[in-house]
N, C-alpha and C positions, 0 to 999 in steps of 0.2 A: 588472468586465469585464476579461478577460485581454488582454494586449498583442496576441495574434494576432487576437482578435475586433475590437479597435480598428482594427488595420491593414486587416482585411477590410472593415470598415464604411467606412473612408476610401477604399479602392479602389472600392467600390460607389458612394460619393458622387461621386467624381471621374468615374467612368464615366457616371453619370447627368447630371452637368453637361456633359460633352462631348456627349452625345446631345442635350440641350436646346439647346446652342449650335448644333449642326448643324441642328436643327429651326427655330429662330427665324431663322437666317441663310437657310435654304432657302426659307422662306415670305415673305421680303422685309423682315424687320426687321434693322436694322444695330446696334441698341442693345438689349442684354439687359434692362436696367432698364425700358426702355419696353415691350418685349415682355412682361415679367413683370407690369407694371401693367395692360396691356390684357388679358392672360390672366386675371388675377385679377378684373378687371371682369366678364368674361363667364362665368367658371366658379366664382366665389366662393372660389377657393383659389389659392395660388401654384403655379407649375409643379412645384416640388419636393414640395409637399404633395399635389398631384394624383397624382404618381407613386407616392407611398406608399400 
């Protein structure tokens, strides 16, 4: 994988994390790990896997 593709993948990943943080905070969770655990319990996938 070229360096440019790696950087673009990193940017996409960071953007996705920022969006997930905004979502979990907005719906009333203050801890991302707890939100991720609850999300996985109800969807059978982690938030990042769900986005993919």
